[in-house]
All heavy atoms as a GROMACS GRO file, in nm:
protein
  603
    1MET      N    1  -0.347   1.491  -1.703
    1MET     CA    2  -0.227   1.514  -1.607
    1MET      C    3  -0.109   1.560  -1.682
    1MET      O    4  -0.078   1.515  -1.782
    1MET     CB    5  -0.189   1.378  -1.531
    1MET     CG    6  -0.111   1.398  -1.418
    1MET     SD    7  -0.082   1.243  -1.328
    1MET     CE    8  -0.196   1.268  -1.197
    2ASP      N    9  -0.057   1.675  -1.634
    2ASP     CA   10   0.075   1.735  -1.701
    2ASP      C   11   0.186   1.641  -1.683
    2ASP      O   12   0.210   1.596  -1.566
    2ASP     CB   13   0.095   1.871  -1.642
    2ASP     CG   14  -0.016   1.961  -1.678
    2ASP    OD1   15  -0.086   1.936  -1.778
    2ASP    OD2   16  -0.017   2.072  -1.614
    3ARG      N   17   0.258   1.615  -1.783
    3ARG     CA   18   0.376   1.534  -1.780
    3ARG      C   19   0.497   1.644  -1.796
    3ARG      O   20   0.486   1.736  -1.866
    3ARG     CB   21   0.394   1.427  -1.898
    3ARG     CG   22   0.271   1.343  -1.890
    3ARG     CD   23   0.282   1.215  -1.802
    3ARG     NE   24   0.334   1.218  -1.668
    3ARG     CZ   25   0.272   1.227  -1.560
    3ARG    NH1   26   0.136   1.239  -1.564
    3ARG    NH2   27   0.323   1.238  -1.439
    4PRO      N   28   0.613   1.608  -1.746
    4PRO     CA   29   0.728   1.684  -1.762
    4PRO      C   30   0.763   1.698  -1.914
    4PRO      O   31   0.726   1.609  -2.001
    4PRO     CB   32   0.837   1.602  -1.696
    4PRO     CG   33   0.769   1.520  -1.598
    4PRO     CD   34   0.641   1.485  -1.664
    5GLU      N   35   0.832   1.809  -1.958
    5GLU     CA   36   0.843   1.833  -2.093
    5GLU      C   37   0.928   1.728  -2.170
    5GLU      O   38   0.898   1.695  -2.277
    5GLU     CB   39   0.926   1.979  -2.104
    5GLU     CG   40   0.846   2.088  -2.055
    5GLU     CD   41   0.713   2.110  -2.126
    5GLU    OE1   42   0.719   2.093  -2.253
    5GLU    OE2   43   0.609   2.126  -2.066
    6SER      N   44   1.022   1.670  -2.092
    6SER     CA   45   1.090   1.553  -2.155
    6SER      C   46   1.115   1.458  -2.039
    6SER      O   47   1.111   1.491  -1.926
    6SER     CB   48   1.236   1.602  -2.201
    6SER     OG   49   1.314   1.658  -2.087
    7LYS      N   50   1.127   1.333  -2.091
    7LYS     CA   51   1.154   1.226  -1.998
    7LYS      C   52   1.289   1.237  -1.922
    7LYS      O   53   1.374   1.274  -1.977
    7LYS     CB   54   1.132   1.092  -2.047
    7LYS     CG   55   0.989   1.050  -2.104
    7LYS     CD   56   0.995   0.910  -2.143
    7LYS     CE   57   0.839   0.872  -2.164
    7LYS     NZ   58   0.830   0.740  -2.202
    8PRO      N   59   1.296   1.198  -1.791
    8PRO     CA   60   1.419   1.202  -1.721
    8PRO      C   61   1.514   1.119  -1.796
    8PRO      O   62   1.489   1.017  -1.875
    8PRO     CB   63   1.380   1.141  -1.586
    8PRO     CG   64   1.242   1.161  -1.568
    8PRO     CD   65   1.184   1.156  -1.710
    9ALA      N   66   1.648   1.138  -1.773
    9ALA     CA   67   1.757   1.067  -1.837
    9ALA      C   68   1.762   0.919  -1.802
    9ALA      O   69   1.787   0.837  -1.891
    9ALA     CB   70   1.888   1.134  -1.807
   10SER      N   71   1.719   0.892  -1.675
   10SER     CA   72   1.732   0.748  -1.645
   10SER      C   73   1.598   0.686  -1.671
   10SER      O   74   1.485   0.736  -1.656
   10SER     CB   75   1.749   0.735  -1.494
   10SER     OG   76   1.747   0.618  -1.435
   11ARG      N   77   1.602   0.554  -1.697
   11ARG     CA   78   1.475   0.472  -1.732
   11ARG      C   79   1.403   0.443  -1.595
   11ARG      O   80   1.288   0.414  -1.591
   11ARG     CB   81   1.520   0.348  -1.803
   11ARG     CG   82   1.403   0.248  -1.821
   11ARG     CD   83   1.448   0.136  -1.906
   11ARG     NE   84   1.352   0.032  -1.888
   11ARG     CZ   85   1.367  -0.086  -1.925
   11ARG    NH1   86   1.480  -0.128  -1.970
   11ARG    NH2   87   1.272  -0.186  -1.911
   12TYR      N   88   1.477   0.430  -1.484
   12TYR     CA   89   1.432   0.402  -1.347
   12TYR      C   90   1.444   0.525  -1.256
   12TYR      O   91   1.547   0.599  -1.263
   12TYR     CB   92   1.504   0.291  -1.289
   12TYR     CG   93   1.485   0.164  -1.370
   12TYR    CD1   94   1.574   0.110  -1.463
   12TYR    CD2   95   1.367   0.095  -1.354
   12TYR    CE1   96   1.558  -0.009  -1.532
   12TYR    CE2   97   1.342  -0.024  -1.428
   12TYR     CZ   98   1.437  -0.075  -1.521
   12TYR     OH   99   1.406  -0.181  -1.588
   13LEU      N  100   1.331   0.544  -1.178
   13LEU     CA  101   1.339   0.661  -1.088
   13LEU      C  102   1.334   0.609  -0.942
   13LEU      O  103   1.274   0.507  -0.911
   13LEU     CB  104   1.217   0.738  -1.113
   13LEU     CG  105   1.194   0.809  -1.243
   13LEU    CD1  106   1.065   0.884  -1.266
   13LEU    CD2  107   1.317   0.891  -1.289
   14THR      N  108   1.391   0.686  -0.848
   14THR     CA  109   1.393   0.647  -0.711
   14THR      C  110   1.244   0.681  -0.664
   14THR      O  111   1.174   0.743  -0.728
   14THR     CB  112   1.484   0.743  -0.627
   14THR    OG1  113   1.451   0.877  -0.645
   14THR    CG2  114   1.629   0.716  -0.680
   15ASN      N  115   1.212   0.653  -0.546
   15ASN     CA  116   1.088   0.678  -0.486
   15ASN      C  117   1.061   0.823  -0.491
   15ASN      O  118   0.954   0.870  -0.526
   15ASN     CB  119   1.072   0.622  -0.335
   15ASN     CG  120   0.937   0.635  -0.284
   15ASN    OD1  121   0.852   0.558  -0.325
   15ASN    ND2  122   0.916   0.728  -0.187
   16GLU      N  123   1.158   0.902  -0.454
   16GLU     CA  124   1.135   1.057  -0.445
   16GLU      C  125   1.119   1.101  -0.585
   16GLU      O  126   1.027   1.192  -0.607
   16GLU     CB  127   1.254   1.127  -0.376
   16GLU     CG  128   1.260   1.093  -0.223
   16GLU     CD  129   1.307   0.952  -0.191
   16GLU    OE1  130   1.371   0.877  -0.274
   16GLU    OE2  131   1.269   0.910  -0.069
   17GLU      N  132   1.196   1.058  -0.672
   17GLU     CA  133   1.184   1.106  -0.822
   17GLU      C  134   1.034   1.064  -0.877
   17GLU      O  135   0.975   1.146  -0.952
   17GLU     CB  136   1.293   1.047  -0.907
   17GLU     CG  137   1.435   1.096  -0.875
   17GLU     CD  138   1.542   1.032  -0.934
   17GLU    OE1  139   1.535   0.903  -0.970
   17GLU    OE2  140   1.653   1.086  -0.949
   18ALA      N  141   1.004   0.934  -0.853
   18ALA     CA  142   0.876   0.882  -0.906
   18ALA      C  143   0.767   0.968  -0.831
   18ALA      O  144   0.657   1.007  -0.904
   18ALA     CB  145   0.875   0.741  -0.870
   19ALA      N  146   0.772   0.997  -0.711
   19ALA     CA  147   0.664   1.076  -0.647
   19ALA      C  148   0.663   1.216  -0.714
   19ALA      O  149   0.538   1.270  -0.746
   19ALA     CB  150   0.690   1.091  -0.508
   20ALA      N  151   0.777   1.282  -0.735
   20ALA     CA  152   0.762   1.405  -0.803
   20ALA      C  153   0.714   1.393  -0.946
   20ALA      O  154   0.638   1.484  -0.989
   20ALA     CB  155   0.909   1.462  -0.802
   21TYR      N  156   0.749   1.301  -1.020
   21TYR     CA  157   0.699   1.267  -1.153
   21TYR      C  158   0.545   1.253  -1.148
   21TYR      O  159   0.472   1.309  -1.237
   21TYR     CB  160   0.766   1.143  -1.210
   21TYR     CG  161   0.732   1.112  -1.354
   21TYR    CD1  162   0.805   1.175  -1.460
   21TYR    CD2  163   0.623   1.017  -1.383
   21TYR    CE1  164   0.777   1.146  -1.587
   21TYR    CE2  165   0.617   0.990  -1.522
   21TYR     CZ  166   0.684   1.061  -1.615
   21TYR     OH  167   0.656   1.020  -1.745
   22LEU      N  168   0.490   1.183  -1.060
   22LEU     CA  169   0.352   1.168  -1.045
   22LEU      C  170   0.285   1.283  -0.975
   22LEU      O  171   0.157   1.278  -0.966
   22LEU     CB  172   0.324   1.044  -0.970
   22LEU     CG  173   0.360   0.906  -1.041
   22LEU    CD1  174   0.352   0.791  -0.927
   22LEU    CD2  175   0.280   0.887  -1.156
   23LYS      N  176   0.352   1.378  -0.926
   23LYS     CA  177   0.311   1.479  -0.842
   23LYS      C  178   0.229   1.441  -0.713
   23LYS      O  179   0.125   1.482  -0.671
   23LYS     CB  180   0.212   1.569  -0.920
   23LYS     CG  181   0.290   1.646  -1.030
   23LYS     CD  182   0.208   1.747  -1.116
   23LYS     CE  183   0.281   1.831  -1.210
   23LYS     NZ  184   0.394   1.776  -1.284
   24LEU      N  185   0.290   1.341  -0.647
   24LEU     CA  186   0.232   1.274  -0.521
   24LEU      C  187   0.354   1.299  -0.430
   24LEU      O  188   0.471   1.329  -0.450
   24LEU     CB  189   0.219   1.124  -0.538
   24LEU     CG  190   0.104   1.095  -0.630
   24LEU    CD1  191   0.110   0.936  -0.642
   24LEU    CD2  192  -0.030   1.131  -0.591
   25SER      N  193   0.310   1.289  -0.298
   25SER     CA  194   0.429   1.288  -0.186
   25SER      C  195   0.496   1.153  -0.186
   25SER      O  196   0.434   1.055  -0.218
   25SER     CB  197   0.364   1.315  -0.056
   25SER     OG  198   0.294   1.204   0.003
   26PRO      N  199   0.627   1.160  -0.152
   26PRO     CA  200   0.689   1.024  -0.141
   26PRO      C  201   0.621   0.928  -0.041
   26PRO      O  202   0.621   0.813  -0.056
   26PRO     CB  203   0.830   1.066  -0.086
   26PRO     CG  204   0.853   1.198  -0.142
   26PRO     CD  205   0.705   1.272  -0.137
   27HIS      N  206   0.568   1.002   0.075
   27HIS     CA  207   0.493   0.918   0.170
   27HIS      C  208   0.373   0.843   0.112
   27HIS      O  209   0.338   0.716   0.137
   27HIS     CB  210   0.449   1.010   0.281
   27HIS     CG  211   0.367   0.938   0.385
   27HIS    ND1  212   0.415   0.846   0.472
   27HIS    CD2  213   0.219   0.932   0.409
   27HIS    CE1  214   0.316   0.795   0.555
   27HIS    NE2  215   0.206   0.844   0.509
   28THR      N  216   0.297   0.909   0.016
   28THR     CA  217   0.192   0.839  -0.053
   28THR      C  218   0.230   0.726  -0.136
   28THR      O  219   0.182   0.612  -0.127
   28THR     CB  220   0.113   0.952  -0.134
   28THR    OG1  221   0.061   1.054  -0.047
   28THR    CG2  222  -0.002   0.884  -0.209
   29LEU      N  223   0.344   0.747  -0.208
   29LEU     CA  224   0.394   0.630  -0.292
   29LEU      C  225   0.443   0.514  -0.193
   29LEU      O  226   0.422   0.408  -0.233
   29LEU     CB  227   0.504   0.688  -0.375
   29LEU     CG  228   0.533   0.618  -0.512
   29LEU    CD1  229   0.408   0.591  -0.589
   29LEU    CD2  230   0.637   0.692  -0.584
   30ASN      N  231   0.507   0.546  -0.089
   30ASN     CA  232   0.550   0.446  -0.001
   30ASN      C  233   0.428   0.367   0.056
   30ASN      O  234   0.435   0.251   0.070
   30ASN     CB  235   0.618   0.503   0.126
   30ASN     CG  236   0.758   0.557   0.104
   30ASN    OD1  237   0.822   0.517   0.004
   30ASN    ND2  238   0.797   0.641   0.184
   31LYS      N  239   0.322   0.431   0.087
   31LYS     CA  240   0.198   0.376   0.154
   31LYS      C  241   0.143   0.290   0.040
   31LYS      O  242   0.097   0.172   0.074
   31LYS     CB  243   0.102   0.476   0.183
   31LYS     CG  244  -0.018   0.434   0.268
   31LYS     CD  245  -0.094   0.539   0.329
   31LYS     CE  246  -0.218   0.482   0.393
   31LYS     NZ  247  -0.297   0.595   0.449
   32LYS      N  248   0.132   0.324  -0.083
   32LYS     CA  249   0.074   0.241  -0.183
   32LYS      C  250   0.154   0.129  -0.221
   32LYS      O  251   0.097   0.022  -0.254
   32LYS     CB  252   0.050   0.327  -0.323
   32LYS     CG  253  -0.057   0.445  -0.303
   32LYS     CD  254  -0.099   0.499  -0.424
   32LYS     CE  255  -0.214   0.589  -0.422
   32LYS     NZ  256  -0.346   0.508  -0.381
   33ARG      N  257   0.281   0.136  -0.200
   33ARG     CA  258   0.377   0.026  -0.211
   33ARG      C  259   0.346  -0.078  -0.110
   33ARG      O  260   0.344  -0.203  -0.134
   33ARG     CB  261   0.513   0.062  -0.222
   33ARG     CG  262   0.607  -0.047  -0.266
   33ARG     CD  263   0.762   0.007  -0.289
   33ARG     NE  264   0.817   0.066  -0.167
   33ARG     CZ  265   0.863   0.188  -0.140
   33ARG    NH1  266   0.828   0.272  -0.245
   33ARG    NH2  267   0.907   0.224  -0.041
   34VAL      N  268   0.312  -0.048   0.013
   34VAL     CA  269   0.297  -0.136   0.123
   34VAL      C  270   0.162  -0.195   0.116
   34VAL      O  271   0.145  -0.313   0.132
   34VAL     CB  272   0.324  -0.066   0.252
   34VAL    CG1  273   0.280  -0.162   0.370
   34VAL    CG2  274   0.467  -0.031   0.268
   35ILE      N  275   0.051  -0.108   0.096
   35ILE     CA  276  -0.077  -0.166   0.111
   35ILE      C  277  -0.144  -0.210  -0.026
   35ILE      O  278  -0.244  -0.258  -0.035
   35ILE     CB  279  -0.178  -0.064   0.173
   35ILE    CG1  280  -0.191   0.067   0.091
   35ILE    CG2  281  -0.132  -0.027   0.314
   35ILE    CD1  282  -0.293   0.152   0.139
   36GLY      N  283  -0.070  -0.175  -0.143
   36GLY     CA  284  -0.122  -0.212  -0.270
   36GLY      C  285  -0.188  -0.088  -0.341
   36GLY      O  286  -0.226   0.014  -0.272
   37GLY      N  287  -0.196  -0.110  -0.473
   37GLY     CA  288  -0.275  -0.017  -0.547
   37GLY      C  289  -0.180   0.092  -0.615
   37GLY      O  290  -0.233   0.188  -0.694
   38GLY      N  291  -0.055   0.093  -0.595
   38GLY     CA  292   0.050   0.175  -0.651
   38GLY      C  293   0.099   0.122  -0.786
   38GLY      O  294   0.068   0.015  -0.823
   39PRO      N  295   0.190   0.190  -0.838
   39PRO     CA  296   0.251   0.141  -0.962
   39PRO      C  297   0.345   0.019  -0.936
   39PRO      O  298   0.388   0.015  -0.816
   39PRO     CB  299   0.322   0.269  -1.028
   39PRO     CG  300   0.344   0.354  -0.904
   39PRO     CD  301   0.233   0.331  -0.802
   40LYS      N  302   0.380  -0.050  -1.039
   40LYS     CA  303   0.478  -0.160  -1.014
   40LYS      C  304   0.610  -0.103  -0.984
   40LYS      O  305   0.644   0.010  -1.028
   40LYS     CB  306   0.498  -0.244  -1.148
   40LYS     CG  307   0.382  -0.320  -1.183
   40LYS     CD  308   0.418  -0.400  -1.330
   40LYS     CE  309   0.297  -0.486  -1.350
   40LYS     NZ  310   0.335  -0.558  -1.473
   41PHE      N  311   0.684  -0.173  -0.904
   41PHE     CA  312   0.824  -0.121  -0.854
   41PHE      C  313   0.922  -0.240  -0.869
   41PHE      O  314   0.889  -0.350  -0.880
   41PHE     CB  315   0.821  -0.050  -0.725
   41PHE     CG  316   0.786  -0.156  -0.613
   41PHE    CD1  317   0.873  -0.228  -0.549
   41PHE    CD2  318   0.653  -0.177  -0.578
   41PHE    CE1  319   0.850  -0.322  -0.437
   41PHE    CE2  320   0.617  -0.277  -0.485
   41PHE     CZ  321   0.716  -0.343  -0.408
   42ARG      N  322   1.038  -0.213  -0.858
   42ARG     CA  323   1.156  -0.307  -0.854
   42ARG      C  324   1.237  -0.283  -0.741
   42ARG      O  325   1.262  -0.182  -0.687
   42ARG     CB  326   1.238  -0.300  -0.977
   42ARG     CG  327   1.161  -0.352  -1.096
   42ARG     CD  328   1.200  -0.272  -1.227
   42ARG     NE  329   1.143  -0.332  -1.348
   42ARG     CZ  330   1.019  -0.296  -1.385
   42ARG    NH1  331   0.940  -0.217  -1.322
   42ARG    NH2  332   0.964  -0.352  -1.501
   43LYS      N  333   1.282  -0.394  -0.680
   43LYS     CA  334   1.359  -0.396  -0.558
   43LYS      C  335   1.503  -0.432  -0.593
   43LYS      O  336   1.521  -0.540  -0.648
   43LYS     CB  337   1.316  -0.494  -0.447
   43LYS     CG  338   1.380  -0.478  -0.318
   43LYS     CD  339   1.335  -0.366  -0.240
   43LYS     CE  340   1.372  -0.387  -0.088
   43LYS     NZ  341   1.434  -0.275  -0.024
   44LEU      N  342   1.597  -0.351  -0.596
   44LEU     CA  343   1.739  -0.361  -0.630
   44LEU      C  344   1.827  -0.363  -0.507
   44LEU      O  345   1.866  -0.250  -0.462
   44LEU     CB  346   1.777  -0.276  -0.739
   44LEU     CG  347   1.700  -0.257  -0.856
   44LEU    CD1  348   1.744  -0.143  -0.952
   44LEU    CD2  349   1.700  -0.388  -0.937
   45GLY      N  350   1.836  -0.476  -0.442
   45GLY     CA  351   1.911  -0.473  -0.314
   45GLY      C  352   1.827  -0.393  -0.210
   45GLY      O  353   1.720  -0.432  -0.190
   46SER      N  354   1.876  -0.291  -0.151
   46SER     CA  355   1.795  -0.208  -0.066
   46SER      C  356   1.734  -0.099  -0.124
   46SER      O  357   1.657  -0.024  -0.064
   46SER     CB  358   1.889  -0.157   0.045
   46SER     OG  359   1.992  -0.074  -0.007
   47ARG      N  360   1.740  -0.078  -0.250
   47ARG     CA  361   1.681   0.032  -0.326
   47ARG      C  362   1.549  -0.016  -0.392
   47ARG      O  363   1.537  -0.121  -0.441
   47ARG     CB  364   1.771   0.085  -0.441
   47ARG     CG  365   1.904   0.135  -0.385
   47ARG     CD  366   1.994   0.188  -0.505
   47ARG     NE  367   1.912   0.269  -0.580
   47ARG     CZ  368   1.933   0.281  -0.723
   47ARG    NH1  369   2.012   0.205  -0.778
   47ARG    NH2  370   1.861   0.359  -0.802
   48VAL      N  371   1.461   0.078  -0.401
   48VAL     CA  372   1.327   0.062  -0.462
   48VAL      C  373   1.336   0.162  -0.580
   48VAL      O  374   1.356   0.283  -0.564
   48VAL     CB  375   1.205   0.102  -0.376
   48VAL    CG1  376   1.089   0.097  -0.459
   48VAL    CG2  377   1.203  -0.008  -0.273
   49VAL      N  378   1.303   0.111  -0.702
   49VAL     CA  379   1.296   0.192  -0.812
   49VAL      C  380   1.168   0.163  -0.904
   49VAL      O  381   1.110   0.059  -0.884
   49VAL     CB  382   1.422   0.176  -0.917
   49VAL    CG1  383   1.538   0.223  -0.845
   49VAL    CG2  384   1.447   0.034  -0.964
   50TYR      N  385   1.132   0.278  -0.972
   50TYR     CA  386   1.014   0.253  -1.063
   50TYR      C  387   1.053   0.283  -1.204
   50TYR      O  388   1.128   0.382  -1.232
   50TYR     CB  389   0.907   0.364  -1.022
   50TYR     CG  390   0.856   0.341  -0.890
   50TYR    CD1  391   0.924   0.400  -0.772
   50TYR    CD2  392   0.731   0.279  -0.856
   50TYR    CE1  393   0.873   0.378  -0.632
   50TYR    CE2  394   0.684   0.262  -0.736
   50TYR     CZ  395   0.751   0.307  -0.622
   50TYR     OH  396   0.698   0.296  -0.499
   51ALA      N  397   1.010   0.207  -1.309
   51ALA     CA  398   1.032   0.220  -1.442
   51ALA      C  399   0.917   0.325  -1.481
   51ALA      O  400   0.807   0.330  -1.445
   51ALA     CB  401   1.009   0.104  -1.516
   52ILE      N  402   0.972   0.422  -1.572
   52ILE     CA  403   0.880   0.523  -1.632
   52ILE      C  404   0.760   0.475  -1.700
   52ILE      O  405   0.649   0.525  -1.675
   52ILE     CB  406   0.968   0.629  -1.704
   52ILE    CG1  407   1.074   0.696  -1.617
   52ILE    CG2  408   0.874   0.724  -1.784
   52ILE    CD1  409   1.179   0.773  -1.704
   53ASP      N  410   0.787   0.372  -1.765
   53ASP     CA  411   0.666   0.314  -1.842
   53ASP      C  412   0.574   0.255  -1.757
   53ASP      O  413   0.451   0.262  -1.779
   53ASP     CB  414   0.729   0.199  -1.933
   53ASP     CG  415   0.808   0.252  -2.051
   53ASP    OD1  416   0.799   0.371  -2.086
   53ASP    OD2  417   0.880   0.163  -2.113
   54ASP      N  418   0.615   0.188  -1.634
   54ASP     CA  419   0.518   0.140  -1.537
   54ASP      C  420   0.442   0.265  -1.465
   54ASP      O  421   0.316   0.239  -1.442
   54ASP     CB  422   0.586   0.065  -1.426
   54ASP     CG  423   0.637  -0.070  -1.475
   54ASP    OD1  424   0.590  -0.112  -1.580
   54ASP    OD2  425   0.733  -0.126  -1.414
   55LEU      N  426   0.506   0.373  -1.456
   55LEU     CA  427   0.433   0.484  -1.399
   55LEU      C  428   0.324   0.543  -1.498
   55LEU      O  429   0.219   0.575  -1.456
   55LEU     CB  430   0.522   0.609  -1.370
   55LEU     CG  431   0.640   0.572  -1.264
   55LEU    CD1  432   0.730   0.685  -1.238
   55LEU    CD2  433   0.571   0.533  -1.126
   56GLU      N  434   0.365   0.549  -1.629
   56GLU     CA  435   0.269   0.599  -1.720
   56GLU      C  436   0.151   0.493  -1.734
   56GLU      O  437   0.043   0.534  -1.740
   56GLU     CB  438   0.336   0.611  -1.865
   56GLU     CG  439   0.433   0.721  -1.866
   56GLU     CD  440   0.364   0.853  -1.868
   56GLU    OE1  441   0.250   0.867  -1.907
   56GLU    OE2  442   0.436   0.955  -1.819
   57THR      N  443   0.177   0.362  -1.736
   57THR     CA  444   0.072   0.255  -1.739
   57THR      C  445  -0.018   0.277  -1.619
   57THR      O  446  -0.149   0.271  -1.638
   57THR     CB  447   0.125   0.122  -1.747
   57THR    OG1  448   0.217   0.108  -1.850
   57THR    CG2  449   0.024   0.003  -1.738
   58TRP      N  450   0.024   0.310  -1.496
   58TRP     CA  451  -0.047   0.316  -1.382
   58TRP      C  452  -0.133   0.446  -1.391
   58TRP      O  453  -0.249   0.446  -1.358
   58TRP     CB  454   0.040   0.333  -1.267
   58TRP     CG  455  -0.020   0.335  -1.131
   58TRP    CD1  456  -0.092   0.234  -1.065
   58TRP    CD2  457  -0.030   0.447  -1.040
   58TRP    NE1  458  -0.134   0.280  -0.949
   58TRP    CE2  459  -0.106   0.409  -0.933
   58TRP    CE3  460   0.003   0.585  -1.062
   58TRP    CZ2  461  -0.134   0.490  -0.822
   58TRP    CZ3  462  -0.024   0.675  -0.951
   58TRP    CH2  463  -0.097   0.611  -0.847
   59ILE      N  464  -0.079   0.551  -1.456
   59ILE     CA  465  -0.162   0.671  -1.463
   59ILE      C  466  -0.266   0.654  -1.569
   59ILE      O  467  -0.387   0.686  -1.533
   59ILE     CB  468  -0.054   0.788  -1.528
   59ILE    CG1  469   0.033   0.826  -1.410
   59ILE    CG2  470  -0.147   0.897  -1.571
   59ILE    CD1  471   0.142   0.921  -1.469
   60GLU      N  472  -0.246   0.586  -1.683
   60GLU     CA  473  -0.342   0.562  -1.778
   60GLU      C  474  -0.450   0.479  -1.725
   60GLU      O  475  -0.577   0.486  -1.772
   60GLU     CB  476  -0.282   0.512  -1.907
   60GLU     CG  477  -0.198   0.609  -1.980
   60GLU     CD  478  -0.279   0.748  -2.005
   60GLU    OE1  479  -0.384   0.726  -2.064
   60GLU    OE2  480  -0.219   0.853  -1.992
   61ALA      N  481  -0.426   0.376  -1.638
   61ALA     CA  482  -0.526   0.291  -1.583
   61ALA      C  483  -0.630   0.353  -1.500
   61ALA      O  484  -0.731   0.294  -1.467
   61ALA     CB  485  -0.454   0.172  -1.506
   62ARG      N  486  -0.602   0.474  -1.459
   62ARG     CA  487  -0.676   0.546  -1.366
   62ARG      C  488  -0.757   0.654  -1.444
   62ARG      O  489  -0.823   0.745  -1.381
   62ARG     CB  490  -0.594   0.614  -1.258
   62ARG     CG  491  -0.583   0.523  -1.147
   62ARG     CD  492  -0.447   0.516  -1.092
   62ARG     NE  493  -0.425   0.411  -0.993
   62ARG     CZ  494  -0.399   0.279  -1.038
   62ARG    NH1  495  -0.381   0.259  -1.165
   62ARG    NH2  496  -0.409   0.188  -0.952
   63ALA      N  497  -0.754   0.658  -1.578
   63ALA     CA  498  -0.846   0.746  -1.660
   63ALA      C  499  -0.994   0.721  -1.636
   63ALA      O  500  -1.043   0.614  -1.657
   63ALA     CB  501  -0.790   0.749  -1.789
   64CYS      N  502  -1.065   0.820  -1.611
   64CYS     CA  503  -1.211   0.817  -1.594
   64CYS      C  504  -1.281   0.923  -1.683
   64CYS      O  505  -1.226   1.024  -1.698
   64CYS     CB  506  -1.251   0.835  -1.447
   64CYS     SG  507  -1.168   0.731  -1.335
   65ASP      N  508  -1.396   0.893  -1.726
   65ASP     CA  509  -1.475   0.990  -1.799
   65ASP      C  510  -1.560   1.072  -1.714
   65ASP      O  511  -1.581   1.195  -1.737
   65ASP     CB  512  -1.561   0.906  -1.907
   65ASP     CG  513  -1.477   0.826  -2.009
   65ASP    OD1  514  -1.379   0.895  -2.051
   65ASP    OD2  515  -1.518   0.718  -2.040
   66THR      N  516  -1.619   1.015  -1.610
   66THR     CA  517  -1.710   1.093  -1.513
   66THR      C  518  -1.684   1.034  -1.369
   66THR      O  519  -1.625   0.927  -1.353
   66THR     CB  520  -1.848   1.076  -1.546
   66THR    OG1  521  -1.890   0.938  -1.528
   66THR    CG2  522  -1.895   1.112  -1.698
   67THR      N  523  -1.737   1.102  -1.277
   67THR     CA  524  -1.720   1.051  -1.137
   67THR      C  525  -1.812   0.937  -1.115
   67THR      O  526  -1.806   0.869  -1.012
   67THR     CB  527  -1.763   1.171  -1.042
   67THR    OG1  528  -1.886   1.215  -1.072
   67THR    CG2  529  -1.658   1.274  -1.041
   68SER      N  530  -1.909   0.918  -1.199
   68SER     CA  531  -1.999   0.795  -1.195
   68SER      C  532  -1.926   0.665  -1.265
   68SER      O  533  -1.986   0.564  -1.252
   68SER     CB  534  -2.133   0.809  -1.254
   68SER     OG  535  -2.119   0.850  -1.386
   69ASP      N  536  -1.809   0.682  -1.326
   69ASP     CA  537  -1.745   0.574  -1.392
   69ASP      C  538  -1.698   0.486  -1.277
   69ASP      O  539  -1.649   0.522  -1.176
   69ASP     CB  540  -1.623   0.637  -1.456
   69ASP     CG  541  -1.534   0.541  -1.536
   69ASP    OD1  542  -1.521   0.422  -1.491
   69ASP    OD2  543  -1.479   0.576  -1.647
   70PRO      N  544  -1.722   0.346  -1.292
   70PRO     CA  545  -1.679   0.260  -1.187
   70PRO      C  546  -1.539   0.262  -1.150
   70PRO      O  547  -1.492   0.228  -1.032
   70PRO     CB  548  -1.719   0.114  -1.249
   70PRO     CG  549  -1.829   0.137  -1.352
   70PRO     CD  550  -1.792   0.290  -1.403
   71ARG      N  551  -1.448   0.294  -1.243
   71ARG     CA  552  -1.314   0.307  -1.214
   71ARG      C  553  -1.273   0.422  -1.115
   71ARG      O  554  -1.176   0.426  -1.054
   71ARG     CB  555  -1.228   0.320  -1.344
   71ARG     CG  556  -1.235   0.191  -1.423
   71ARG     CD  557  -1.172   0.211  -1.557
   71ARG     NE  558  -1.245   0.308  -1.638
   71ARG     CZ  559  -1.231   0.351  -1.752
   71ARG    NH1  560  -1.115   0.306  -1.817
   71ARG    NH2  561  -1.295   0.434  -1.829
   72TYR      N  562  -1.364   0.526  -1.115
   72TYR     CA  563  -1.346   0.636  -1.036
   72TYR      C  564  -1.310   0.607  -0.891
   72TYR      O  565  -1.227   0.648  -0.822
   72TYR     CB  566  -1.455   0.747  -1.060
   72TYR     CG  567  -1.432   0.860  -0.967
   72TYR    CD1  568  -1.354   0.959  -1.008
   72TYR    CD2  569  -1.515   0.878  -0.856
   72TYR    CE1  570  -1.324   1.083  -0.925
   72TYR    CE2  571  -1.492   0.998  -0.775
   72TYR     CZ  572  -1.396   1.101  -0.809
   72TYR     OH  573  -1.390   1.206  -0.745
   73ALA      N  574  -1.408   0.524  -0.837
   73ALA     CA  575  -1.391   0.475  -0.694
   73ALA      C  576  -1.276   0.395  -0.678
   73ALA      O  577  -1.214   0.419  -0.568
   73ALA     CB  578  -1.519   0.397  -0.655
   74GLN      N  579  -1.233   0.314  -0.773
   74GLN     CA  580  -1.108   0.227  -0.752
   74GLN      C  581  -0.986   0.325  -0.764
   74GLN      O  582  -0.878   0.292  -0.696
   74GLN     CB  583  -1.110   0.135  -0.862
   74GLN     CG  584  -1.212   0.027  -0.848
   74GLN     CD  585  -1.211  -0.069  -0.974
   74GLN    OE1  586  -1.158  -0.034  -1.083
   74GLN    NE2  587  -1.279  -0.171  -0.966
   75ALA      N  588  -0.989   0.430  -0.839
   75ALA     CA  589  -0.881   0.518  -0.856
   75ALA      C  590  -0.846   0.610  -0.734
   75ALA      O  591  -0.735   0.656  -0.714
   75ALA     CB  592  -0.887   0.598  -0.987
   76ARG      N  593  -0.948   0.624  -0.658
   76ARG     CA  594  -0.933   0.718  -0.534
   76ARG      C  595  -0.846   0.656  -0.432
   76ARG      O  596  -0.772   0.631  -0.388
   76ARG     CB  597  -1.064   0.747  -0.477
   76ARG     CG  598  -1.155   0.826  -0.575
   76ARG     CD  599  -1.274   0.864  -0.529
   76ARG     NE  600  -1.254   0.981  -0.444
   76ARG     CZ  601  -1.318   1.016  -0.332
   76ARG    NH1  602  -1.417   0.952  -0.293
   76ARG    NH2  603  -1.290   1.125  -0.264
   0.00000   0.00000   0.00000
């Protein structure tokens, strides 16, 4: 997965920024936050933010070697 050339200035990203970073729609990230399976997030008052390190960890946990890899079905 292609990563941006440099990390964003902030350690925490908003839902929209995190979705762009992951190349997902904000709606998809919202849905994963509600039903589970998404990256760790933090609730700061009314704001939801994602740590860049947590986004990277979530991405790496979905690495698969083949489509027959048991993790492949879980990552979908």
